[in-house]
PALUMNU-105247 format. One record per residue: residue in three letters; x, y, z of N, C-alpha, C in turn. Coordinates in steps of 0.2 Angstrom, whole numbers, plus 5000, padded with zeros to 4 digits. Layout:
% PALUMNU-105247
AlaXYZXYZXYZ...
END
This chain:
% PALUMNU-105247
Met564450745596564650705593564150645590Ala564350615583563550595578563650545577Arg563350475576563550415574562850405569Val563350345566562650355561562650275561Ser562050195562562150125561561650105557Gly561750025555561149995553561349975555Arg560649885555560649835555560749775549Arg561149755551561849705544561249665541Arg560649695538560049645534560049675528Leu560349635524559949645519559249595515Ala558949565519558549515517557849545517Gly557749615515557149635515556749605504Leu557349635502556949615493557049535491Ala557749505496557949435494557249385496Ala556849435504556549365508555649355501Gly555449415498555149415494555049385486Val555849385486556349345480556149265480Ser556549265487556649175488555849135490Thr555149175492554849135492554549115489Ala554549195483554349195478554349095471Leu555149115474555449035470555248975472Leu555048965480554748915482554248915481Ala553848975477553148945474552948935469Leu553648935465553748925457554148885454Phe554648875459555048805457554648755460Leu554148745463553848665465554048625461Ala554248575464554148515459553548475459Val553148475453552948435449552748425446Pro552848325445552648295439552048295437Ala551848335433551248325429551148275426Glu551548235425551048165422550748105426Ala550948125435550748085440549948145443Ala549548115437548848175440548248115442Lys547948155444547348105445546648155441Val546248145439545848195435545348185437Lys544948255439544048215441543748275436Ser543548265433543048325428542248365432Thr542148415432541348425434541248435430Gly541248425421540948435417540948365411Thr541248385406541548355399542048325397Ala542348255398542848245398542948245390Ala543048265385543148295376543948215373Leu543748195369544348135367544348195358Ala545148195357544948215348545748205345Gly545448185339546048155336545748075337Gly545048045338544947985337544747955342Pro544247915342544147885348544647855353Arg544447845361544847805363544447765369Thr544747725371544447665373544847645380Thr545247685381545747665389545847765393Thr545547725397545847795401546747825406Pro547147875401547747875402548047845410Thr548447815408548947775415549147825419Leu549147815425549247855430549847835433Pro550447845434551147815434550947795442Ala551347755446551147765455551847805456Gly551547845466551847885469551247955470Asp551747995470551348055473550848095468His550648085469549848135463549748185464Met549648225461548848285462548548255456Val547948285460547548295458547048375454Val546648355447546548395446545848425446Glu545448475444544848485444544448535437Ala544248535435543948565428543448585427Asp543148605424542248615420542448595416Gln543148585412543148505407543848505404Val543948435404544648405400544748375395Val545048425389545148375382545948345382Tyr545848275380546548235379546548245370Asp547048265369547348285360547648225360Asp547548165358548148135355548448155347Arg548248195343548748215338549448255341Asp549148305348549748375349549848325354Ser549548275356549848215362549848295368Ser549248295372549248355374548648335379Val548548365385548048385390547648455390Thr547048475391546948515392546348535398Ala546448585402546048595407545748655405Thr545148665406544748715405544248745412Gly544048805410543448805414543648845423Ala543448795426543548835433544248795435Val544748805432545348735434545548735442Ala545648695444546148685451546548655452Ile546948635453547748585451547948585462Tyr547848505465548048515471548548475471Tyr549348485472549748435475550248445481Lys550348405486550648425491550548495494Gly550048525494549748575498549748615492Asn549948645487549948685483549348675481Val549048715477548648725474548748795468Leu548448775459548748795457547948805454Thr547648895451547048905449547048945442Ala546648935439546748965433545948955429Arg546149005422545748965418545548925414Lys546348905408546648875406547248835408Val547148765409548048745409548248675404Thr548548685400548848645395549448605398Tyr549348545396549848505398550048455390Leu550848495389551148455383551548405383Arg551248355384551548275385552348275379Asp552648285374552948285370553448335372Thr553148375376553948425379553848415386Gln553248395386553248385394553348475398Arg552948515395552848575397551948595399Val551948625406551448635406551248725405Val550748765402550548815402549848845404Ala549848865411549448895415549048955414Glu548548995411548549035408547749075411Gly547449145408546949155412547049175421Asp547149225422547149235431547649175433Ala547949165432548649105435548449125441Arg548549055446548849095451548949015457Leu549449035459549848975464549748995471Val549648975474549648935481549948885484Asp550548925487551148855492550648835499Lys551148765499550948775505550948795514Asp551248835512551548905517551148945517Gly550548995512550149025512550549065507Asn551049075503551049125499550649115492Val550849195488550249195482550749205478Leu550649175471551049185467550349195461Thr550549265455549949265451550249295443Ala550149255440550249305434549849315426Thr549849345422549549315418549549245413Lys550149245415550249165412551049145413Met550849095413551549015414551448975409Asp552248955409552248935402552948905407Val552948845408553548775411553648725409Thr554148715410554348635409553948595417Gln554148535417553848485422554548505424Gly554348505434554748495438555148585437Phe554648605432554948685432555648725433Ser556248645429556648675426556848735423Glu556048725418556148805413555748805412Gly555648885413555048915408555248995408Phe554249025409554349095407553549125412Val553849175414553049195418552949255417Glu552349265413552049325412551849375417Ser551949425419551549495423551549455431Leu552349445433552149415440552149445446Arg551549425449551549465456551549385461Ile552049405468551949375473552049395481Asp551349375486551149385486551449365495Thr551649385500552349335502551749335509Ile552049255514551349275520551749315527Asp552549335523552849385527552649465526Arg551949475523551749525522552049575517Ser552449525511552849575508552449565501Arg552749595495552749605488553349615485Phe553149565479553649555473553249555465Ala553449605461553049605454553549615448Ala553449565445554149585438553449585430Glu553949605428553449595422553649515419Ser554349505419554349445416554849395420Ala554749345419555149285423555649245418Thr556049225417556349165414556949115418Arg556649065417556949015418557548985417Thr557848975416558648895411558948875416Gly558948805411559448755415559248735426Gly558748745422558548715430558848755438Asn559148835437559548835440559448925442Ile559448955433559549015435559049045430Thr558749095437558049145434558249185434Val558149225431558249285428557349325428Phe557149385433556749435435556849495430Glu556149535424556549585420555849645423Lys556349685426555849735430555749735433Gly556149715439555749685446555549745450Val555249745456554949775462554749735469Tyr555049775474554849725480554649795483Ser554049785489554049805495553749775502Ala553949815509553349755512552849785514Cys552449785513551749835514551149785514Gln550949805518550549775522549549765517Thr549649855517549249875514549149855505Cys549649865501549949855495549249785494Val549649725499549249685498548549665499Asn548049725505547549715507547149765502Glu547549805499547149845493547949875490Pro547449815483548249815479548049875474Ala547649905473547649985470547950035474Lys548250055480548450095485549350075483Pro549350115480550250135481550650105487Pro551350085483551650065492551950115493Phe552150135501552450185503553250195502Trp553350145499554050125498554250055493Gln554550065489554750015483555550015483Ile555749955480556449935477556249915471Lys556549955466556549945458557249925456Ala557049865452557949835447557649835440Ala558049845435557949835428558149765429Lys558449725431558249665433558549655438Ile558549545438558749515445558849455444Val559349435448559749355442559749315450His559249255450559349215456559849155453Asp560549125454560749075454560749035460Gln560348985460560148945463560648895466Gln561148885463561748825461561848885467Glu562248955465562648955473562349005476Lys561749015476561049045480561449105482Thr561349115476561549195476561149245472Val560849305474560349345470560849415467Tyr560849405461561149475459560649505458Tyr560949595459560349655455560749695450Glu560349725446560849785441560249855440Asp560749875443559949935440559449965445Ala559749945454559449955457559150005462Lys558550045462558350125467557950115471Leu557850135477557550125482557050195484Glu556450195481556150245480555350255485Met555150325487554750335495554350365489Leu553650325492553250365490553250395481Gly553350355480553450355472554450425469Thr554450435472555050475472555850435473Pro556250435470557050385471557550435475Ile557550385480558050435484558850415486Ala558950335483559450285481559450245477Trp560150235475560450195469560850165468Val561150115467561650055464561550045459Pro562250045454562249985448562249905448Phe562649885455562349845455562649805462Phe562249755464562449735472561949655471Met562449615474562049545476562449515483His562049485485561949445491561849375493Pro561749315496561549285498560649285499Asp560549225498559549215497559449175503Pro559049215505558649175511558749105512Ser558749075508558748985511559648975513Glu560049015509560949025511560949065518Arg560949025524561049075529562049115530Arg562349055529563049075529563449065523Lys563449125518563449145514564149205513Thr564749205509565349245510565049285507Gly565249365511565149405509565149475511Phe565249535507565049585513564449585513Leu564449645523563749655526563649745523Leu562949745527562949805526563549875530Pro563649905527564349965530563950015537Arg564450035539564250065547564550125546Val564450215545564550275547564550295553Ile565350305555565250365563565450445559Asn565150445566565550535566565550555572Ser566250555575566350585583567050635584Gly566950675588567650725587568050685590Ser568250645595568550615597568850555593Leu568250545588568550485585568650515575Gly568450545576568350565569567850565565Leu567750545556567450535553567550435552Gly567150405551567250335548567050295545Ile566850245541566550215542566950145543Gln566350085542566650005544566149985540Val566549925534566549875531566249805532Pro566049785535566049725537566249655530Phe566649595533566549565527566649465530Tyr566049475527565749385531566049325527Trp566349275529566749235529566449165531Ala566449115527566049055530566448995525Pro567149005527567348925522567048855525Val566948835529566648775531565948775533Ala565548715538565048705539565148735546Asn565748735551565548715555565648775560Trp566148835556566348905558566148955556Asp566249005555566349065552566649135556Ala566849185551567249235554566849315553Thr566849355557566749425554567149455556Leu567649505549568149565548567849615548Gln567849655553567449725552567749785553Pro568349805552568849835551568549915551Val568749965554568450015556569250075551Ala568850125546569550185548569250235551Met569750255553569450325555570050385555Ser569650445552570150495550570750505555Arg570350525561570750555564571450505572Gln570850435572571350365577571450315572Gly571350315564571750275560571250195561Leu571550145558571150095556571050055563Leu570550035568570449985571570249905569Ala570649875571570449815567570149775573Asp569549725571568849695573568749655569Val568949575574568649495569568449455574Glu567949435573567549405578567549335574Val567549285577567549205577567049145581Arg566749135575566349075580566348975576His566448955580566548875579566048825581Arg565648815578565148755580565548695583Val565248665587565648595589564948555590Glu564748485594564448455591564048465598Ser564248495605564148485608563848595607Gly563948615606564048705610564248725603Leu564448805604564648855603565348885606Ile565748905603566348945602566349025600Thr566449075604566449135599566949185602Ala567449205598568049255600568149325596Arg568049355598568249425595568949465597Gly569149515594569649555594569649625593Trp569849665596570049725593570649765594Ala570849775590571749835591571849895586Ile572049925590572150005587572750035590Ser573250065585573550095585573350175585Gln572950215590572850265588573350315586Leu573050375582573550405577573550465583His572950515586573050545590572650525598Pro572950485603572750475611572650535615Glu572850615612572750645614571950665616Ala571750635612570950665610570650645617Phe571050595622570750555626571350555633Val571550625634571550665638571250685644Ala571850615649571450645659571050575659Thr571050535653570650475654571250425653Ser570850345653571450295656571550285646Gly571050315641571250305634571850335631Asp572150385636572550405633573450375632Arg573350335627573850315626573850275621Arg574550245616574450225609574150175609Val574250105611573750045609573450045614Arg572850015611572149995615572049915611Gly571549905615571249845613570949805616Gly570749775614570049705620569949645615Phe569849595619569349525618569049495622Asn568449485616568049435623567949375619Thr567949315623567849245620567149205627Thr566749195622566249155626566149085624Gly565749015626565848995624565248915629Thr564748915627564248875628564048785627Phe564048735631564148665629563448635633Thr563548585630562848555635563448475635Leu562848445641563248375645562448365646Gly562348315642561648255640561148325643Asp560648295646560048355644559648395651Gln559948375657560148415661560848475664Trp561048455658561848525664562248535655Ser562548575657562848615653563248685657Trp563748695653564348745656564548765649Gly565148835652565348865647565848925650Trp565948985648566549045649566049105647Asp566349155649566249235646566649265647Val567049275645567849325649568149375641Thr568049435645568049475644568949535646Glu569449555639569949575644569949655641Val570249695643570549755639571349775639Thr571249825637572049885636571849935643Asp571249935643571150005649570350015648Arg570150045654569750055657569150075653Arg569250125645568850145645568550155637Phe569350085634569250055628568550055624Leu567950015627567450005626567050045624Asp566950115630566450145630566550195623Gln567350215622567450265619567350265610Tyr567450195610567450165605566750115604His566450135605565550125605565550055604Leu565950005610565849925606565349905614Ser565149965618564849955627564249995624Thr563749975630563150015630563750075635Ser563350145636563450195637563550175645Asp562850155648562850125655563450085657Gln563650035655564149995657564750025662Asp564549995669565050025671565649955672Arg565849905672566249835671565849805666Ser566449745665566249685665566649625666Val565949545665565949505671566249465668Ser566849445668566949375667567149305673Thr566649265666566549195672566449145667Val566549095671566648995671566348965676Phe565848915671565048885675565048835674Leu564748815675564348725676563648755680Lys563248715675562548735680562148625677Gly561748625683561148575680560548595684Glu560048585677559148565683558948535679Gly558548505686558248455687557448455691Leu557148405687556548405691556148435697Lys556548445701556748485709557348475711Ser557848525708558548535710558848595705Tyr559248605708559548655704560448665709Phe560948645702561648665704561948735700Glu562248745704562648795698563448825702Ala563848825696564448825702564848875695Arg565048945697565449005693565949025696Ala566449065692567149085696567049155690Tyr567249195693567049285692567649345693Lys567549355687568249415687567749465687Phe567849535691567749595686567949655685Thr567949665678568449705676568049775677Val568449845678567949905680568049935671Leu567549965671567550015664567350085666Asn567550115670567450175673568250195675Asp568350265673569150275677568950305686Asp569350295689569750315696569350385697Asn568850405703568450475704568450485712Gly569050505714569050505721569150575724Leu568650625720568250665722567550665724Asp567150705727566550725726566350765721Arg565850795724565450845719565650935720Leu565750935725565950995725566851005726Asn567350925724568150925722568250915727Asn567950885734568250875739568950795741Pro569150795742569450715743569050655746Leu568650615743568650575749568850525753Leu568650525759568950505766569150425763Phe569750385764569950335764569850285759Gly570350355753570150325744569850285742Ala569150315745568550295740568450315734Gly568350305731568450315724568850305717Ser569350275722569950265718570450205719Gly570650155716570950095715570350075712Leu570150075709569350035709569449955706Gln569949945699570049885699570449835707Asp570649885710571049815714570549815721Lys570049855722569749835726569049775723Gln569149745718568649705715568849645716Pro568249595718568449535723568749455714Val569149435712568949385711568849295715Val568249295713567949225716568049165714His568049145718568449065715568049035718Pro567248995721567148985715566449035722Val565649015716565249025722564848965719Ile564848915723564048865722563548855726Asp563148865721562348845723562048755721Tyr561748745727561448695724560648685731Asp560248665727559548665730559248615729Lys558848595732558348525734557848525736Val557448495734556848485737556548405736Leu556548365742556448305740555448275736Glu555648245734554748205731554448185737Gln554748165741554348115747554148175753Ser553748185754553548235761553748195766Val553848225772554248205779553548255785Leu553448215790552848225793552248255791Gly552248225782551748305780551948335776Gly552248355777552748425775553348415769Glu553348485765554048485760554648485764Val555148455762555848455766556348495757Ser556648535760557248565757557948575757Gly558248565754558948565756559348625751His559948675757560248715750560848715755Leu561348735749562048735751562448805746Asn562648815749563348885746564048865750Val564448875744565048885745565348945742Thr565748985746566049055741566849055744Ser566949065739567849095739568049145735Leu568249205737568549245732568949275736Ser569549345735570249345737570049415733Arg570349485736570649535733571149595737Thr571249625733572149655734572049715737Arg571449765737571349805743570649815747Thr570549835753570049855755569549895753Asp569049895750568549965748568249965753Ile568150035755567850075762567850145759Asp566850145759566750195757566950245760Thr566650305757567050395760566750375767Ala566150355770565850365777566050335779Gly566750275779566950255782566950165785Arg566250145781566050095780566350025776Val566449985778567049925776566349895772Tyr566549885764566249855759566749775757Gly567549785757567849715755568349745758Ile568449685762569249655764569749625762Ala570449665763570949635755570949585758Gly571249495755571549465758570849415757Thr571049365757570449295757570249285759Phe569449275758568849225761568449205758Ser568249125763567949075761567349055767Arg566849035761566248995767565848955764Leu565748915770565348855766564848845769Ser564248845768563348865770562848815770Gly562648775774561948725773561348745774Met560948725772560248725777559948695775Val559448615780558848575779558448625783Gly557748645776556948655782556448605778Trp555948645785555048575781554648635784Arg554248635781553748675782552848635779Arg552448655783551648635782551348655780Gln550748665780550348705779549648675781Phe549348725788548548685788548048715788Ile547548715785546948755787546348745792Asp546048765796545648745800544648745796Pro544448715800543748725799543348785799Ile543948835802543648915801543748965795Gly544648925795544648965789545449005791Gln545448985797546148995799546848985795Val547448995791548048965789548448965793Phe548948895797549248895800549848865794Thr550548885797551048875791551648855795Pro551848815799552348815804553048785798Ser553548805801554148795797554748765802Ala555348775800555848735804556548715799Ser557048755802557348735798558348735803Leu558848725802559548695806560048715798Arg560048785801560648815798561548795798Gly561948785796562548785796563348835793Asp563748865798564248895793564848865795Val565248885789565948885792566448955789Phe566748975790567249035790568049035789Tyr568349035784569049065784569049135782Thr569349155785569749245784570349245784His570549245781571449285780571349345777Ser571349425784571649495778572249495780Glu572449545773573149555771573149655775Asp572649665776572549705781572649735786Arg572949745790573349765795572949795798Ser572949855797572449905799571849885804Leu571749845799570849805802570749735804Val571349725809571649675815571049685820Asp570849725819570149735829569349715823Phe569249745817568649725813568549655811Val569249605810569049575807569449505811Gln568849425811569149395816569549325809Asn570149345809570649305806570549205809Gly570749185802570449105803569849065802Thr569649025807569148965805568648975809Leu567949005808567349015815566848965811Gly566248965817565948915811565248945817Arg564548935814564148955817563348915814Val562948895821562348855818561748905820Thr561348885817560848945819559848915815Pro559748875822559248815819558848885823Thr558148855818557648925818556848875817Val556248895823555648875821555048945820Ala554648915815554248975812553648965812Leu553148995811552249005808552149055807Asp551749045805551749085796550749075800Tyr550649135801549549115802549349175797Ala548849135795548249215795547749205791Tyr547149245793546449215794546049285789Pro546049245782545849285779544749285780Phe544649345781543949345780543449405775Val543249365771543049385763542049405762Met541849455760541249505760541149515755Asp540449505752540349505744540049555747Ser539749635741539349675742539349695733Ser538749745734538649765726539049785722Ile539949805726540249835721540649785720Gly540549715723541449705724541349655730Ala541949605729542149555732542849605737His542849575743543349615748543449575751Thr544249555754544649505756545049565763Phe544949525770545549565774545749515777Ser546549515778546749455780547049475787Pro547249465795547649495799548249425794Met548849445796549249415796550149425801Ala550449345802550849365807551149305805Lys551749325808552549265810552749265814Leu552949195818553449215825553749175822Val554449195824555249165822555549165825Ile555549075829556149085836556849055834Arg557249085836557949065833558449115836Pro559249085839559849115844560049165842Ser560149215844560549275841561149265836Glu561249305832561649305827562549295833Gln562849245828563449245832563849265825Trp564649315830565149315826564849395822Val564449435827564149485822564649545819Gly565049555816565549615817566149585816Arg566249515817567049485816567249465810Leu566449485806566549415798566449465792Pro566949455787566649485780566049475780Asn565749525775564949525772565249535766Glu565049515762565149505755564249525751Asp564149455753563349465748562749475753Ala562849495758562249545761562449595763Gln562549635760562649685760561949755759Ser561449725754561049765756560349735755Val559949795759559449765767558949825763Val558449795761557749835759557349805763Phe557049855767556649805771555949845770Asp555449825763554749835764554149795763Asp553649815759553249755760553349705758Thr553649695755553649615750554549575755Thr554849595759554849535763555249565771Leu554249595772554349595781554349535782Phe553849475780553749405782554249375780Arg554849365779555349335777555549315782Thr555949235784556049215791556849255792Asp557249275784557849315787557749355781Lys557949425784557949475777558449495776Phe558949465777559749495774559749435766Ser559949485761560149485755560249415755Gly560749405757561549325754561549285761Trp562049265760562149205766562849225772Asp563149255768563649315775563249335782Arg562849335781562249375786561549325789Ala561749305794561149255797560549325803Glu560049305800559749345804559449315812Gly559749365817559349305824559249345828Gly558849315834558349335840557849315836Thr557249305842556849345840556149355838Arg555949355834555549425828554849405826Leu554349445829553649435826553349495821Asn553449465813553349515808552549505811Leu552049575811551449595810551049625805Gly550449615801550249665796549249595793Gly549149675788548449635786548549655780Arg548249625776548249635767547649655768Tyr547149685763546449685761546449675752Ser545949665748545749675745545449655740Phe545249695734544449705732544449695725His543949655725543849655717543149635716Gly543349695709542649725706542349685698Pro541449685701541349655695541549645689Ser541949725688542049735681542849735678Gly542949695683543949665683544249705685Gly543949785689544649825694544849785700Ser545349815703545749755710546049815712Leu546049805718546749845724546949785726Ser547549795729547849755736548349795739Ala548149805747548449855750548749775755Leu549449785760549749785763550149825769Phe549949835775550449855780550649815784Gly551249855789551149805792551949825796Arg552349805803553149805805553049755807Ser553649755810554149685813554449705821Tyr554449665826554549685832555049625833Leu555649645838555949595842555949595847Leu555549515850555549505856556149485861Ser556549475856557149445864557649455857Gly558349425863558949415859559249485854Val559949465851560049545850559949555844Asn559849605839559549635835560249635829Ser560149595826560549595819560749625818Phe560249695816560449745811560349805815Val560649815822561049875826561649835828Tyr562149775826562449765828563149775827Pro563549815829563649845834563449885834Gly563249925839562649965843563250025842Tyr562850085840562750145838563250175842Asp563350165847563750215852564750185851Glu564350105849565150075846565350095839Leu564950125835565150125828565550195828Leu565250245830565450315833566150335836Arg566050275842566550285848567450265841Gln567250215838567850185831567850245828Ala567350275821567450325821567950405824Gln567850385828568050485833568850445832Leu568950395833569550375834569950335826Gly569550365821569850355815569750305810Asn569550255813569550185812568950165806Pro568950125802568350105799567950045803Val567250065801566850015804566649975801Pro566249905804566049885800565349895797Leu565149865791564549905786564149865790Ser563549905792562749895796562349925796Ala561749895798560949895793560849935797Phe561150005799560750055802560350105794Gly559750125795559550145790559050125785Ser559050055789558649995784557650005789Gly557650015791556950035796556949965801Leu557749925804557349875806557849885811Glu558149955814559049945820558649955825Thr557949995825557549965831557049935834Asn557049915840556649845843556049845839Ala555449895839554749915835555249935827Ser555149885822555549945815555049985812Asp555150035810554750055802554050025801Trp553450065799553050045796553050055788Val552849975785552949955779552449955775Gly552449985769551849985766551849965762Gly551249925755551249935748550649935745Leu550349955741549749965736549849935729Thr549449915728549249895718548649905718Ile548849945712547949955711547849955701Asp547349915701547049915694546349915690Ser546449965687545749985688545549935681Ser545749915676545749865671545149885665Met545449965667545050055659545850065659Gly546650025660546950075657547350095663Phe547150105667547550115674547750095678Arg548250105682548650045684549150095689Met549450045696549750105700549950065703Gly550750075707551050025710551450075715Ala551450055722551650105727551950065732Gln552550095733553050065743553150125746Ala553050105751553350185757553750135763Arg554050155767554050135772554050205775Phe554050205781553850285785554150255794Ala554550325796554750305802554450285810Ala554950215814554550185818553850265821Asp554350285824553950365830553550415826Thr554150425824553750525821553550495812Trp553350435811553150425802553350485797Arg554050465797554250515794554350445789Leu554150495780554550445776555350445779Glu555150375772555950385772556250335766Arg555650325764555850295759555250265753Ser555150285747554450285742554550255734Asp554150215732554350215725553750195723Ile553350285720552750255716552850275710Lys552250205705552250225699551750235694Ala551350265694550650245689550550265682Ser550250235680550050245673549350215670Gly549350265664548750245658548550235654Thr548150245651548050255643547150255643Ser547050305641546450335637546350365630Gly545750345628546050345621546650335616Pro546850415615547350415610548150425615Leu547950435622548550465625548750425629Ser549450395633549750355635550150395639Ala550250395646550650425650550850395656Ser551250385660551650365666551850405673Val551850435676552050455682552450385685Thr553150445689553850405695553950435699Trp553850415703554050445709554350425715Ala555050435715555750405719555850445724Tyr556250415731556150475737556650405742Lys557150425745557650405750557650455753Arg557850415759558450485764558850475767Thr559450485766560250475769560050455773Pro560650375777560550365781560750405787Asp560450425795560750495800561350455802Val561750395801562150365803562850375797Val562750395794563250415787563450495789Tyr562950535792563150635794563550615801Asp563250555806563750565809564350515812Leu564350475808565050455807565450505803Leu565350545799565750585798566050635803Thr565550655807565550705811566150695816Gln566150625817566450585822567150595817Tyr567050565812567850555809568250615806Ala567950695809568150755807568750755812Thr568650705820569150745824569650695821Thr569850655819570450645816570450685809Tyr570050665804570350705796570250775795Gly569950815800569650875801569250895794Ala569550945791568850975784568650965780Ala569350895779569250825772568550805776Ala568450785780567850755783567150795784Thr567550865785566750905785566550905778Ala566950925775566650955766566450885765Val566450835766566350765763565750775763Arg565650775773564550765776564050815773Asp564650875773564050935768563750935761Ala564550905756564150885751563850815750Leu563350805757562950755754562250775754Glu561850745752561050755750560850745758Arg560350795760559850735764559750665764Glu559250695757558850665754558850685748Arg558550605745558450625736557650605734Ser557450655731556650655726556550675720Glu556450605716556550615710555950595706Ile555750645702554750645696554950605690Gln555050575688554950545680554050545675Thr554250575669553450585666553550565660Ala553150535656553250495650552650495649Thr552550525642551850545638551950515630Asn551550475628551350435621550850485618Leu550650505613550150545611550150525601Arg549650465602549350455595548850505589Leu549350535586548750585583548250565577Ser548650495576548450455569548350405570Pro548150345566548350305567549350295565Thr549550345562550250345561550650385565Trp550250455563550750495567550650485574Arg551350495580551350515586551750555588Leu551750595595552050615598552250595603Phe552850615607553150585612553550625617Gly553650595624553950655630554050635637Gly554450655639554450645647555050705647Val554850715656555250725659555550705667Arg555950745668556450725676556750745679Tyr556150785686556350855691556550815698Asp557150835697557550855704557050905710Met556550855712556350885717556650915724Ile557250895727557850935732558050975728Asp558551005724558951055720558251105716His557651075713557451115711557651125703Phe557851075699557951105694557851025688Val557551035683557551005676558250945675Ser558350885678558650835677558650805670Gly558350805665558350775661557650815655Thr557650825650556850785646557050765641Asn556650775636556550725629555850725627Ala556050755621555450745617555350735608Gly554950735604554950685599554250695596Ile554550685587553750615584554150575580Gly553550535580553650485574553050475572Tyr553350445566552950425560552850325559Asp552550285559552450235556551750205555Asn552050155547551650135546551650055547Asp551350015539551449945540552249945538Ser552749995535553249955531553950015534Phe553750025536554450095538554150135543Ser554650165547554650175554554950235554Ile554850315556555450355556555150385565Ser555650405566555650445572556250515573Val556050565577556550635579556350645588Ala556850645588556950645598557250705597Tyr557150745604557950765606557850765615Ala558450745615558650725624558950805629Glu558850805634559450865635559250835643Ser559750855646559950785653560850835655Thr560550805664561150845667561450825674Tyr562350805673562250745676562850775679Trp563250735685564250745685564650685682Ser565150695680565750675677566350695679Leu566850655680567350655678567650695673Asp568150735672568050805666568950835667Gly569450815662570050865666570150815670Gly569850785677570550785681569850785686Val569250815688568750835690568050835689Asn567750835695566950845694566650895691Lys566350885687565950915681565350925679Gln564950985681564250965680564050975672Ile564050895667563750895662563350935657His563350965655562550965651562550955644Asp562150885641562050865637561350855633Gln561450895627560950915621561150845616Thr560750795614560650745609559850775605Val559950745597559650735594559850675590Phe559150625592559250545587558750535581Leu559150525576558650495572558550425573Arg558050405571557750335570557350305563Phe557650245561557150225553557250155553Gly556850145548556650075549556250065542Leu556250015540556249975534556149935534Arg555349905534555149825537555449785532Thr555749725533556349675529556949695530Leu557049765527557849775526558149805529Gly557849815535558449835542558249895545Asp558549925549558550015552559050005555Gly559250095556559850135558559550185562Ser560050205562560050275566560550325567Leu560350385567560950435567560850495575Ser561450515579561550565586561950575585Asn561850635585562350725587562250725594Ser562750705596562750735604563150795604Leu562950875608563250915609563350945618Ala564050885621563950905629564450965630Ser564051005636564451075639564551045645Ser565151085648564951065653565351125660Asn565051115665564851215670565151185676
END
């Protein structure tokens, strides 16, 4: 597959032209001038007894070596080092003449105009009328603040509206500004450039793009709005596509702005294999916000190009609409809704990113105060992948895992969060309140291939609230005590429509109350040495609360992810959401060490573990034996936290390390080790460094599959036989991958880059990329080759896909950029 794309910008040449026009057409009333002569003021045509009368209002200041007033010619001539200041603009020249009768200003001899924004206009001669409504400029050059340059042999302005530039040249080269004698890397030349200020349009005749002095593109005529006009009806930059399933095609967008508060972009795509894709986007701005709507539709000529996917149909399309509105200073509301005819439409027509597996439609209301936050949202999730009920060995997954994906998605109606921190302290401490309301429904139960229930068909609603208090004390010897207390209450309503889970879920209304008191303790010791400052701090957190209620009898929608590492070791509640509430008395212990060197380098490390002192362990209930018993009967099981490292009363060990050399090397690492055997369970390590022209990074990720998954599948084999055994045997015991990235700067403009992704379990390279790039201040180009191996559904079965792709990316500063990719994917 090959695809060419480009930004919709033609503002490069226009940017230089427009800033030049701003400088050239400054309304300078030449009569309103205060004259300061650094030399002699001479009178021509007879004696004068009075100084020229200056009108009131805005004035310019003129400095010159000599100012000559000629009554016969009715002119004023400033010579020598002439400088004219007006409203932040400065005009310098060797000679400036003002002809009073014709109201013309003539600047000669290295005339230079610097506008108030810093743009610089130079010319051999400038001959313009008062107010610059008409005039002529010879050998014009403009250097703009955006590091661009525009030049022309001459420029003529007539009628206060039309400006014609003869033999114009534009470039966005910074070195050209700093080194005028150095030729630009690229430039645009046009025989004639016409700017219509009333229409706010720039027209080009006989324009060509040159690179290194060689013409590479030519057009006889084109036009675009000047940069002061942001909403001008007209055509935008076209886009070319080339794909095996779509064919060769072109997209020519047309922008339409009939009124000030709404506009539209019509961007149909004509494709040789599939026909015409209609693509229309409309934007409407109202007083309080913005509404957008975009729709797509196509009647495919060859649907069989997408055989064995949801795209194998005649009519396809979709739409997206967004709205964002303000309600005063603190409140806003809006929506973002997407609907499609089939799951693969956006992906197969390159209307979404390749890794986007779902779209999220939402309606929201949000308010933010200084110490409060409110948000209410409704969600609908649309799956953008086809169902795949097979494992990598094409064995059917148990419990319908991988199939019916859309029916398993919940509709959230709604989720509400409110957080508030009181401004007044209570007992010297901070008081905060938190509220969460969640209500959702789904039509099909979501069970993974190991029998664990992720979502239940039916309706689930919960109201949760918590009030908390905390205060910090530091005693005379430096010990830090932070007591806290909270009271949490939850009310659940569950109506399950899956009768097979009648023993798993408690239908009806249930309540849960969780009072908690906790104490955080730290005692930092500081030691200074010749090599730096060392700090060691033993840390502890004691949390006292009752056991969690209704464990395994309630749905778990928002607390499914339990990541136990150094960042969660000292949390009061280690669950990720409201549906679970950690119970039991727990003691978290650890130590932190940090080092700060005199040169700025630093090191920080934390290590510790957690102990359940009393009560029921929330991360192990229901018990392991009960899970296996239910699996042996062929029943689904509650989603438990087995494998999190917290399922034993003395948890796994967790640690984190951060190193910064302040000289270009940085490293961050996290790891979890088994409680008794010290076996590595999970680790993430990333190191990066820069030395001279070389920069590189290495990332290693490792995770063991929890034993409970294999044990459950072994028990399911009693009911499901070889199907369960095949799924179990296809699972990997551990996943370990290392990924590298390197960038070598060969010169200020040339660079090499590349990387490797290696599977350390199966011992094969799963991805590589390498390329070369060139970058200067006005142009960039890179060519890269990428190779990857992954699993995907192909023709109804899982296959290992080997993809080789070549990318070409290029960009001309201020003009735009584009890319071309060609992919050759093959299955094994």
